[in-house]
DRENDO-1510 file (C-alpha; in Angstrom, 1 decimal, always signed):
<recs>
REC; n; res; u; v; w
REC; 1; UNK; -11.2; +15.7; -8.5 .
REC; 2; UNK; -9.8; +15.0; -5.0 .
REC; 3; UNK; -13.2; +15.5; -3.5 .
REC; 4; UNK; -14.6; +12.9; -5.9 .
REC; 5; UNK; -11.7; +10.5; -5.0 .
REC; 6; UNK; -12.5; +10.9; -1.3 .
REC; 7; UNK; -16.2; +10.2; -1.9 .
REC; 8; UNK; -15.4; +7.1; -4.0 .
REC; 9; UNK; -12.9; +5.9; -1.3 .
REC; 10; UNK; -15.5; +6.3; +1.4 .
REC; 11; UNK; -17.8; +4.2; -0.7 .
REC; 12; UNK; -15.3; +1.4; -0.9 .
REC; 13; UNK; -14.4; +2.0; -4.5 .
REC; 14; UNK; -11.0; +1.6; -6.2 .
REC; 15; UNK; -9.2; +4.8; -7.0 .
REC; 16; UNK; -6.3; +5.1; -9.4 .
REC; 17; UNK; -3.3; +7.2; -8.3 .
REC; 18; UNK; -0.5; +8.2; -10.6 .
REC; 19; UNK; +2.6; +9.3; -8.7 .
REC; 20; UNK; +4.7; +11.5; -11.0 .
REC; 21; UNK; +6.6; +11.6; -14.3 .
REC; 22; UNK; +9.9; +12.2; -12.4 .
REC; 23; UNK; +9.3; +9.4; -9.8 .
REC; 24; UNK; +8.2; +5.9; -10.7 .
REC; 25; UNK; +5.8; +7.0; -13.4 .
REC; 26; UNK; +3.3; +4.4; -12.3 .
REC; 27; UNK; -0.4; +4.2; -11.6 .
REC; 28; UNK; -1.6; +2.2; -8.6 .
REC; 29; UNK; -5.0; +0.7; -8.0 .
REC; 30; UNK; -5.8; +1.8; -4.4 .
REC; 31; UNK; -8.6; +0.8; -2.0 .
REC; 32; UNK; -9.2; +1.4; +1.7 .
REC; 33; UNK; -8.3; -1.9; +3.3 .
REC; 34; UNK; -11.4; -2.1; +5.4 .
REC; 35; UNK; -13.3; -2.7; +2.1 .
REC; 36; UNK; -11.1; -5.4; +0.8 .
REC; 37; UNK; -12.7; -8.5; -0.7 .
REC; 38; UNK; -11.5; -11.5; -2.6 .
REC; 39; UNK; -13.0; -9.9; -5.7 .
REC; 40; UNK; -10.8; -6.8; -5.3 .
REC; 41; UNK; -7.7; -9.0; -4.9 .
REC; 42; UNK; -8.6; -10.8; -8.0 .
REC; 43; UNK; -9.1; -7.6; -10.0 .
REC; 44; UNK; -5.8; -6.2; -8.8 .
REC; 45; UNK; -3.8; -9.3; -9.9 .
REC; 46; UNK; -5.7; -9.7; -13.2 .
REC; 47; UNK; -6.2; -6.1; -14.3 .
REC; 48; UNK; -3.3; -4.4; -12.5 .
REC; 49; UNK; -0.7; -7.2; -12.4 .
REC; 50; UNK; +1.8; -5.6; -10.1 .
REC; 51; UNK; +2.7; -6.4; -6.4 .
REC; 52; UNK; -0.3; -6.3; -4.1 .
REC; 53; UNK; +0.7; -4.6; -0.9 .
REC; 54; UNK; -1.0; -3.2; +2.2 .
REC; 55; UNK; +0.2; +0.3; +3.3 .
REC; 56; UNK; -0.1; +1.2; +7.0 .
REC; 57; UNK; +0.0; +4.6; +8.7 .
REC; 58; UNK; +3.3; +5.3; +10.6 .
REC; 59; UNK; +1.5; +5.6; +14.0 .
REC; 60; UNK; -0.1; +2.2; +13.6 .
REC; 61; UNK; +3.2; +0.7; +12.6 .
REC; 62; UNK; +4.7; +2.2; +15.7 .
REC; 63; UNK; +1.9; +0.7; +17.9 .
REC; 64; UNK; +2.5; -2.7; +16.3 .
REC; 65; UNK; +6.3; -2.3; +16.4 .
REC; 66; UNK; +6.5; -3.1; +12.7 .
REC; 67; UNK; +10.0; -2.6; +11.3 .
REC; 68; UNK; +11.3; -1.6; +7.9 .
REC; 69; UNK; +12.6; -4.7; +6.2 .
REC; 70; UNK; +16.0; -2.9; +5.5 .
REC; 71; UNK; +16.4; -2.4; +9.3 .
REC; 72; UNK; +15.8; -6.2; +9.8 .
REC; 73; UNK; +18.5; -6.8; +7.2 .
REC; 74; UNK; +20.8; -4.4; +8.9 .
REC; 75; UNK; +20.6; -6.2; +12.2 .
REC; 76; UNK; +20.8; -9.6; +10.6 .
REC; 77; UNK; +23.8; -8.6; +8.5 .
REC; 78; UNK; +26.1; -9.2; +11.5 .
REC; 79; UNK; +25.4; -12.9; +10.9 .
REC; 80; UNK; +24.6; -13.0; +7.2 .
REC; 81; UNK; +27.2; -11.0; +5.3 .
REC; 82; UNK; +25.2; -11.1; +2.0 .
REC; 83; UNK; +22.6; -8.8; +3.6 .
REC; 84; UNK; +25.1; -6.0; +3.9 .
REC; 85; UNK; +25.7; -6.1; +0.2 .
REC; 86; UNK; +22.0; -6.0; -0.6 .
REC; 87; UNK; +21.2; -2.6; +1.0 .
REC; 88; UNK; +19.0; -0.6; -1.4 .
REC; 89; UNK; +21.2; +2.5; -1.5 .
REC; 90; UNK; +20.9; +3.0; -5.3 .
REC; 91; UNK; +17.2; +3.4; -5.8 .
REC; 92; UNK; +17.0; +6.2; -8.4 .
REC; 93; UNK; +13.8; +7.7; -7.2 .
REC; 94; UNK; +13.8; +7.2; -3.5 .
REC; 95; UNK; +16.0; +7.1; -0.4 .
REC; 96; UNK; +14.5; +4.1; +1.5 .
REC; 97; UNK; +12.1; +1.4; +0.6 .
REC; 98; UNK; +8.9; +1.3; +2.6 .
REC; 99; UNK; +8.7; -2.5; +2.7 .
REC; 100; UNK; +8.1; -4.1; +6.1 .
REC; 101; UNK; +7.4; -7.8; +6.9 .
REC; 102; UNK; +5.0; -10.2; +5.1 .
REC; 103; UNK; +2.1; -11.9; +7.0 .
REC; 104; UNK; -0.6; -14.5; +6.7 .
REC; 105; UNK; -3.5; -14.8; +9.2 .
REC; 106; UNK; -3.1; -18.0; +11.2 .
REC; 107; UNK; -6.6; -19.2; +10.0 .
REC; 108; UNK; -5.5; -19.1; +6.4 .
REC; 109; UNK; -4.1; -22.2; +4.5 .
REC; 110; UNK; -1.4; -21.2; +2.1 .
REC; 111; UNK; -2.2; -17.6; +2.3 .
REC; 112; UNK; -1.9; -16.8; -1.4 .
REC; 113; UNK; -5.4; -17.3; -2.6 .
REC; 114; UNK; -7.7; -14.3; -3.2 .
REC; 115; UNK; -9.8; -15.3; -0.2 .
REC; 116; UNK; -6.8; -15.9; +2.1 .
REC; 117; UNK; -5.2; -12.5; +1.3 .
REC; 118; UNK; -8.4; -10.6; +1.6 .
REC; 119; UNK; -9.1; -12.4; +5.0 .
REC; 120; UNK; -5.6; -11.5; +6.3 .
REC; 121; UNK; -6.0; -7.9; +5.3 .
REC; 122; UNK; -9.5; -7.6; +6.8 .
REC; 123; UNK; -8.4; -9.2; +10.0 .
REC; 124; UNK; -5.4; -6.7; +10.2 .
REC; 125; UNK; -7.9; -3.8; +9.9 .
REC; 126; UNK; -10.1; -5.3; +12.6 .
REC; 127; UNK; -7.2; -5.8; +15.0 .
REC; 128; UNK; -6.1; -2.2; +14.5 .
REC; 129; UNK; -9.6; -0.8; +14.9 .
REC; 130; UNK; -10.0; -2.7; +18.2 .
REC; 131; UNK; -6.5; -1.6; +19.2 .
REC; 132; UNK; -5.5; -5.1; +20.0 .
REC; 133; UNK; -1.9; -4.5; +19.1 .
REC; 134; UNK; -0.6; -7.0; +21.5 .
REC; 135; UNK; -2.5; -9.8; +19.7 .
REC; 136; UNK; -0.7; -9.3; +16.4 .
REC; 137; UNK; +1.6; -12.3; +16.9 .
REC; 138; UNK; -1.3; -14.4; +18.1 .
REC; 139; UNK; -3.3; -13.7; +14.9 .
REC; 140; UNK; -0.7; -13.6; +12.3 .
REC; 141; UNK; +2.4; -15.5; +11.2 .
REC; 142; UNK; +5.4; -14.4; +9.1 .
REC; 143; UNK; +6.6; -14.8; +6.4 .
REC; 144; UNK; +3.3; -14.7; +4.5 .
REC; 145; UNK; +1.6; -13.5; +1.4 .
REC; 146; UNK; +0.4; -10.1; +2.4 .
REC; 147; UNK; +3.2; -7.6; +2.0 .
REC; 148; UNK; +3.1; -4.8; +4.5 .
REC; 149; UNK; +4.4; -1.3; +3.7 .
REC; 150; UNK; +5.3; +1.2; +6.4 .
REC; 151; UNK; +4.3; +4.8; +5.6 .
REC; 152; UNK; +6.7; +7.5; +6.5 .
REC; 153; UNK; +6.0; +9.8; +9.4 .
REC; 154; UNK; +4.2; +12.8; +8.2 .
REC; 155; UNK; +3.1; +10.9; +5.1 .
REC; 156; UNK; +3.4; +13.0; +1.9 .
REC; 157; UNK; +5.1; +15.8; +3.8 .
REC; 158; UNK; +8.2; +13.6; +3.9 .
REC; 159; UNK; +7.8; +11.0; +1.1 .
REC; 160; UNK; +5.7; +11.1; -2.0 .
REC; 161; UNK; +5.3; +7.3; -2.7 .
REC; 162; UNK; +2.1; +5.4; -3.3 .
REC; 163; UNK; +2.5; +4.1; +0.2 .
REC; 164; UNK; +2.1; +7.6; +1.7 .
REC; 165; UNK; -0.4; +8.8; -0.9 .
REC; 166; UNK; -2.8; +5.9; -0.4 .
REC; 167; UNK; -2.7; +6.2; +3.4 .
REC; 168; UNK; -3.1; +10.0; +3.1 .
REC; 169; UNK; -6.2; +9.4; +1.0 .
REC; 170; UNK; -7.6; +7.1; +3.6 .
REC; 171; UNK; -6.9; +9.7; +6.3 .
REC; 172; UNK; -8.6; +12.4; +4.3 .
REC; 173; UNK; -11.6; +10.1; +3.9 .
REC; 174; UNK; -11.7; +9.6; +7.7 .
REC; 175; UNK; -11.2; +5.9; +7.3 .
REC; 176; UNK; -8.8; +3.5; +9.0 .
REC; 177; UNK; -5.5; +4.7; +7.6 .
REC; 178; UNK; -4.6; +1.4; +5.9 .
REC; 179; UNK; -4.8; +0.9; +2.2 .
REC; 180; UNK; -4.2; -1.9; -0.2 .
REC; 181; UNK; -2.4; -1.0; -3.4 .
REC; 182; UNK; -1.2; -2.6; -6.7 .
REC; 183; UNK; +0.8; -1.2; -9.6 .
REC; 184; UNK; -0.8; -1.3; -13.0 .
REC; 185; UNK; +1.4; -3.0; -15.6 .
REC; 186; UNK; +1.1; -2.8; -19.4 .
REC; 187; UNK; +1.2; -5.6; -21.9 .
REC; 188; UNK; +4.5; -4.3; -23.3 .
REC; 189; UNK; +6.5; -5.4; -20.2 .
REC; 190; UNK; +6.6; -1.9; -18.7 .
REC; 191; UNK; +4.4; +0.1; -16.3 .
REC; 192; UNK; +1.1; +0.9; -17.8 .
REC; 193; UNK; +1.2; +4.4; -19.4 .
REC; 194; UNK; -0.7; +7.2; -17.8 .
REC; 195; UNK; -2.9; +7.5; -20.8 .
REC; 196; UNK; -3.8; +3.8; -20.8 .
REC; 197; UNK; -4.5; +4.0; -17.0 .
REC; 198; UNK; -6.8; +6.9; -17.7 .
REC; 199; UNK; -8.6; +4.9; -20.4 .
REC; 200; UNK; -9.1; +2.1; -17.9 .
REC; 201; UNK; -10.5; +4.5; -15.4 .
REC; 202; UNK; -13.0; +5.9; -17.9 .
REC; 203; UNK; -14.0; +2.4; -19.1 .
REC; 204; UNK; -14.8; +1.2; -15.6 .
REC; 205; UNK; -16.0; +4.5; -14.2 .
REC; 206; UNK; -13.2; +4.9; -11.7 .
REC; 207; UNK; -11.6; +8.1; -10.4 .
REC; 208; UNK; -8.0; +8.8; -11.6 .
REC; 209; UNK; -6.0; +11.4; -9.7 .
REC; 210; UNK; -2.5; +12.8; -10.1 .
REC; 211; UNK; -0.1; +12.5; -7.1 .
REC; 212; UNK; +0.7; +16.2; -7.2 .
REC; 213; UNK; -3.0; +17.1; -6.8 .
REC; 214; UNK; -3.4; +14.7; -3.8 .
REC; 215; UNK; -0.2; +15.9; -2.1 .
REC; 216; UNK; -1.1; +19.6; -2.4 .
REC; 217; UNK; -4.6; +18.9; -1.1 .
REC; 218; UNK; -3.3; +16.9; +1.8 .
REC; 219; UNK; -0.7; +19.5; +2.7 .
REC; 220; UNK; -3.3; +22.3; +2.6 .
REC; 221; UNK; -5.7; +20.4; +4.8 .
REC; 222; UNK; -3.0; +19.3; +7.3 .
REC; 223; UNK; -1.1; +22.6; +7.4 .
</recs>
C-alpha cells in the first residue's frame, strides 16, 4: 500500500494517514505542498475540519532558522511570566509539540482565504526550491494564517507524529519535503474514527495508510 501512496503523492493526490491507536488515534489528510491549491485547502477545511498546517523537513527549518514555538515562549518567558506556566509538559502522547511560527505571504490580504493560504504555501515551496532562504523575511510576515510545523531530525526515527510521517512520505516520493496536513474530525465532536476515514477514502478513491506501515517502510529504506 505504501508504494501506491507514494505514486498517489507524486501525482499530487491527497493521502490519508492514520497515526496509531496508542498515539492520537487520528487520520490526517496529507498532500505534498508543491501541489497545494485553493481547492485542496477548501476540501481540508470542509471535509477534514481540523487544523490546516504545513510540515517542513528539519534541514529546511535549520536553513530558514525556523524555531519551535515552545522555544520562543521559553525565551520570552523572562519578560512574560505566563509563558512559563504554559509549557506543554503534560502532552499524554508526545514529549514536545512540533508547532513553529505562523506566516502569511506579504502579497496576501487577510491571509485566511483558501486562495491566500494556498498562495502562501506555494510561495514557501518556491522559496525553498530556489534556496532563497535569506529572502524569507522579505516574502513573508508573521503572525499569519499558515501554521508551520517543524519536523524532528531523523523524521520517524525519532518522532512518529503526522508532521514527521507526512514529510517522510514526501521524501520517499522524491518531492520537496514539505507537506500540508489536516486532521479529520467526526460529526460527534471527536476525531473521525479509523473506520469512517477508511470509508471516506473508498468513497473518493483515496489511499489510506497506517502510520506503522509507513514508519517501517521508511526505516527500511533509510537504514
